[in-house]
C-alpha positions in Angstrom: 4.7 -1.3 4.9 5.4 -2.1 8.3 4.3 -0.9 11.8 6.8 1.5 13.8 6.4 1.9 17.5 6.5 6.3 17.1 4.3 6.2 13.7 1.8 8.6 13.6 -1.5 7.9 14.7 -3.2 7.2 11.2 0.1 5.9 9.7 -1.0 2.7 10.0 -4.3 2.9 7.9 -3.0 5.6 5.3 -0.9 3.0 4.0 -0.5 1.5 0.1 0.0 -2.6 0.1 2.3 -4.1 -1.7 1.6 -7.1 -3.7 -1.6 -5.3 -5.1 -3.9 -6.5 -2.5 -6.0 -4.3 -0.8 -6.1 -3.8 2.8 -9.6 -4.6 3.6 -10.7 -7.4 0.9 -10.5 -10.4 3.0 -12.3 -9.4 6.1 -15.4 -8.0 7.7 -13.3 -6.2 10.7 -12.2 -2.7 10.1 -10.1 -0.9 12.8 -11.2 2.3 15.0 -10.1 4.2 17.1 -12.0 5.3 20.2 -10.6 6.8 23.2 -7.2 6.6 21.9 -7.7 3.0 22.1 -8.1 0.6 18.7 -10.7 -1.7 18.2 -12.7 -3.2 15.3 -16.1 -2.6 13.7 -18.2 -5.0 11.3 -19.4 -3.7 7.7 -22.7 -2.5 9.6 -20.4 -0.4 11.9 -21.1 -2.4 15.1 -17.9 -2.4 17.3 -17.0 -6.3 17.2 -13.6 -6.2 19.0 -13.6 -4.3 22.1 -11.2 -0.9 21.9 -8.0 -2.0 23.9 -4.7 -2.0 21.9 -2.3 1.0 21.4 -2.4 0.6 17.7 -4.0 -1.5 15.1 -3.9 -2.7 11.5 -6.0 -3.9 9.0 -6.3 -7.9 8.8 -4.6 -10.1 6.2 -4.5 -13.8 5.9 -7.3 -13.4 9.1 -4.6 -11.8 11.2 -3.7 -8.3 12.3 -0.9 -6.6 13.7 -1.6 -4.9 16.8 0.7 -2.9 19.5 0.7 -2.9 23.3 3.3 -0.5 24.7 5.7 -0.9 22.3 5.6 -4.3 21.1 3.6 -5.7 18.0 1.9 -9.1 18.1 -1.1 -10.4 16.2 -4.9 -11.1 16.9 -7.4 -13.4 15.0 -10.5 -11.8 13.9 -12.2 -12.7 17.2 -9.9 -10.5 19.3 -7.7 -13.1 20.4 -4.2 -12.8 21.1 -2.5 -15.2 18.6 1.2 -14.2 18.7 1.9 -12.5 21.9 3.2 -8.5 21.5 7.2 -9.3 21.4 8.2 -7.4 18.3 10.0 -3.9 17.7 8.0 -4.1 14.2 5.8 -6.0 12.0 4.1 -6.3 8.9 1.0 -8.2 7.7 0.8 -11.5 6.8 1.6 -12.3 3.1 1.9 -16.0 1.8 1.6 -17.3 5.2 4.7 -15.3 6.7 5.1 -11.8 8.3 8.3 -9.7 8.5 9.0 -8.9 12.0 12.0 -7.0 13.8 13.6 -8.7 17.0 16.9 -6.8 18.4 16.9 -4.3 15.2 17.0 -6.9 12.5 14.6 -8.1 10.5 12.9 -11.9 9.7 10.1 -13.8 9.0 7.4 -15.8 11.6 4.9 -17.9 10.7 1.6 -17.9 11.8 2.5 -19.5 15.3 5.1 -16.8 15.9 8.0 -19.4 15.3 10.7 -17.6 13.2 11.0 -19.5 9.9 13.6 -17.0 8.9 15.8 -15.9 11.3 16.2 -12.1 12.1 19.6 -11.1 10.2 18.4 -8.5 7.8 19.0 -4.8 7.8 15.4 -4.3 6.4 12.7 -6.8 4.9 9.4 -6.3 2.8 6.5 -8.7 2.6 6.6 -11.9 0.7 5.0 -11.7 -3.3 4.8 -14.8 -5.7 7.3 -16.9 -3.5 10.0 -14.3 -2.9 11.0 -11.4 -0.3 12.8 -8.3 -0.9 15.4 -8.1 1.9 18.1 -6.1 2.3 22.0 -7.0 3.4 24.4 -4.4 4.1 23.5 -1.6 1.5 22.3 -3.6 -0.7 19.0 -5.5 -1.8 18.3 -9.1 -3.0 15.5 -11.9 -2.4 15.0 -14.8 -0.6 12.7 -17.6 -1.3 10.6 -18.8 2.1 13.1 -21.1 3.3 15.4 -18.1 3.9 17.6 -19.2 1.3 18.8 -16.3 -1.5 17.4 -16.8 -4.7 18.8 -13.5 -5.8 22.2 -12.2 -4.5 22.0 -8.3 -3.0 23.2 -6.3 -5.8 20.6 -3.4 -6.1 20.5 -0.1 -4.4 17.0 -0.4 -3.9 14.4 -3.1 -5.0 10.8 -3.7 -4.4 8.3 -6.6 -4.7 7.6 -9.1 -7.9 4.2 -7.7 -9.4 3.0 -9.6 -12.2 6.1 -11.4 -12.6 8.5 -8.8 -12.4 10.3 -6.2 -9.9 11.7 -3.1 -10.0 15.3 -2.7 -8.9 17.8 0.6 -9.1 21.6 0.1 -9.6 23.0 3.3 -9.2 20.7 6.0 -10.6 19.0 3.8 -12.9 15.9 1.5 -12.4 14.8 -1.5 -14.3 13.3 -4.4 -14.0 13.9 -8.8 -13.2 12.5 -11.6 -13.6 12.3 -14.4 -10.9 15.6 -15.6 -12.0 17.1 -12.4 -11.5 18.1 -11.5 -15.0 17.2 -7.9 -16.6 14.2 -8.0 -18.9 13.8 -4.4 -18.8 17.7 -3.0 -18.7 18.0 -0.1 -15.9 17.3 2.9 -17.7 15.1 5.0 -15.9 15.1 7.8 -13.4 12.5 6.0 -11.4 9.8 3.5 -12.0 6.6 2.0 -10.2 5.3 -1.7 -10.2 3.3 -3.2 -13.3 -0.2 -3.2 -12.7 -2.7 -4.2 -15.6 0.0 -4.8 -17.8 1.8 -1.4 -17.7 3.8 0.1 -15.4 5.1 3.8 -14.6 8.1 5.0 -15.4 10.2 8.5 -15.1 11.9 9.6 -18.2 15.2 11.0 -18.5 13.4 14.0 -19.2 12.1 13.7 -15.7 8.6 13.2 -17.0 6.3 10.2 -16.2 4.9 7.5 -19.1 3.8 4.3 -18.9 5.8 1.2 -20.4 4.5 -2.6 -21.2 6.4 -5.8 -19.9 9.2 -5.2 -23.2 10.2 -1.8 -21.9 8.6 -0.2 -24.8 6.3 3.1 -24.1 2.9 2.5 -24.6 2.2 6.2 -23.3 5.0 8.5 -23.9 6.5 10.5 -21.0 4.6 13.7 -20.3 3.1 13.6 -17.0 4.4 15.7 -13.6 2.9 12.8 -11.4 1.1 9.4 -12.2 -0.6 6.4 -10.2 -0.7 3.0 -11.1 -3.3 1.7 -13.4 -6.8 0.0 -11.6 -9.6 -0.7 -13.5 -8.6 0.4 -16.8 -7.5 4.1 -15.6 -4.7 5.9 -13.9 -4.8 9.0 -12.3 -1.9 11.8 -14.1 -1.1 15.1 -13.0 -0.1 18.0 -16.0 0.4 21.6 -15.0 -0.6 20.9 -11.3 -3.8 19.2 -11.6 -4.7 15.7 -12.1 -7.2 13.9 -14.3 -7.4 10.3 -15.5 -6.4 8.7 -18.7 -6.8 5.0 -20.0 -4.4 2.6 -21.7 -4.0 4.2 -24.7 -3.2 7.6 -22.9 -6.6 9.1 -23.5 -8.2 11.6 -21.2 -11.3 10.0 -20.0 -11.6 12.5 -16.9 -10.1 15.8 -17.9 -7.1 17.5 -15.5 -9.2 19.1 -13.0 -8.7 17.8 -9.2 -5.6 19.1 -6.6 -5.1 15.2 -6.5 -6.4 11.9 -7.4 -6.2 8.2 -6.1 -6.8 5.4 -8.2 -10.0 3.7 -8.9 -11.5 1.2 -6.5 -14.9 -0.6 -6.8 -16.0 2.1 -9.5 -14.9 5.2 -7.2 -11.9 7.3 -6.9 -10.9 9.7 -4.2 -10.0 13.3 -5.7 -9.0 16.7 -3.7 -10.4 19.9 -3.9 -8.2 22.6 -1.9 -7.3 19.7 0.9 -10.9 18.6 0.9 -11.6 14.8 -0.6 -14.6 13.4 -2.0 -15.3 10.7 -4.5 -16.1 10.9 -8.4 -17.3 8.1 -10.6 -16.0 6.8 -14.0 -17.5 9.6 -15.9 -15.9 12.1 -13.7 -18.9 13.1 -12.1 -19.0 14.0 -8.1 -20.8 11.3 -6.2 -19.4 12.3 -2.9 -18.7 15.5 -1.9 -15.6 16.7 -1.0 -15.7 17.0 2.5 -12.8 15.0 4.1 -9.3 15.8 5.5 -6.8 13.3 3.9 -4.2 15.8 3.8 -1.8 13.1 5.9 -2.2 10.9 2.9 -2.2 13.4 0.2 0.5 15.6 1.5 3.0 12.7 1.6 2.3 11.7 -2.3 0.7 7.9 -0.9 -2.0 6.5 -2.8 -5.3 6.0 -1.0 -6.7 2.7 -1.1 -10.2 3.7 -1.6 -13.4 1.8 -1.7 -13.2 -2.0 -0.2 -16.0 -4.2 0.5 -18.3 -1.3 -0.2 -16.6 1.1 2.6 -14.2 3.7 2.8 -12.1 4.7 5.6 -12.2 8.6 6.0 -10.5 11.2 8.1 -12.0 14.5 9.1 -11.2 16.6 12.0 -8.3 14.2 12.8 -11.1 11.4 13.6 -11.5 8.1 11.7 -14.8 7.4 10.3 -16.1 4.9 7.7 -18.4 5.8 5.0 -20.3 3.7 2.2 -20.8 4.6 -1.5 -23.3 7.1 -1.3 -21.4 8.6 1.3 -23.4 7.7 4.3 -21.8 7.3 7.6 -21.4 3.4 8.6 -19.0 4.6 11.6 -18.9 8.1 12.6 -15.9 9.5 13.0 -14.0 9.0 16.7 -10.5 9.3 18.1 
C-alpha cells in the first residue's frame, strides 16, 4: 500500500500489508496523532518520537515513511531522518528496497535513499520473494532487484507473490503464475486473492467465493458472498449479510452473526455490530465489547490488521488510540 499526498487522515494506518507481513511485527514504535502532528509511542504508551510529521506510517525493516509538507522520506526508530523528504509517494521497505515516485514515475531506493531501480514505471508494488510487480504502459509484469524484467508485462492486473504463486488477471479472468511466469492455475476465476496457509479465496463464475489449493482444486466450494484470507486456521466469510468463521474444511467454527469480521491475529479477531467494533476469541466469545469506530476501514472492504505485539490500533470519535488484549487503553485516543 502506498502513501499518497492527499490521502485521508487514517489512510496510512488502515491498510493491509502485502507479503503477508503484519504492520507492527518488527518494532516497538507505534504511530500516533497529537494536535494534527504524527509521532510515535512505545509499547507502554510513552511518546518516544515527538509528534512533528505531517503524516507517518508503521515501521518496516527499521525504517518508516513520514511526510513533511508534500514530500515523503524515511526515519529510523530514533526519529532521525535517514532519507530526506523528496518523493511524491513512497511504500514501506521490504527486502531492503522501497518503491517511491519521482516526477510521477515509480522506482526503487535502497536504505541510503539511492535509486537502485530508476523511476520509469507507471505503478510499482513492494518486493516479495525477490520480485516486484510493476506496470509499464497498461500491463503488469515483474522485475528482480536489479530492475531487470523477470516476467514480461502481459497482465491486466497482478499481485505480489505469496507462498510461491502470484495472482494475475488476463481479460476478465484471474489465475496464478509461478516465479518463471508459467501458469500453475489457468485464468478462470472472476476474482481471486493471495495464497495464505495453503489456500486462496477465489470468486467462481456463479459470483460466489470459495477456496482452492495450489493445484486449483476447490477445497471449499464457492458459496459465500464475501471472504477473508485464512489466518490462524480460520477465515471470515459472509453469507446472507452476516459474517462467521470457517475452518479449512469449510465447517463453521463461529456461526454467522456479525455485520463485518476480519482475520484472527494473536488469537483475537475484530468484529462489527452496527458499525461498532470489538474483539472475539476463537470460541466466538466477545472479549472486548463493541465500542470502536472503524467504519473508514470496514466501509471500504479493507481487512483490519488486528493485534500485533499485544496491541491493536483503534479509532473512536475520529481519534487514534491503542488497546491491549484486555481492551485497556495503552494510549488514549488523540487527534
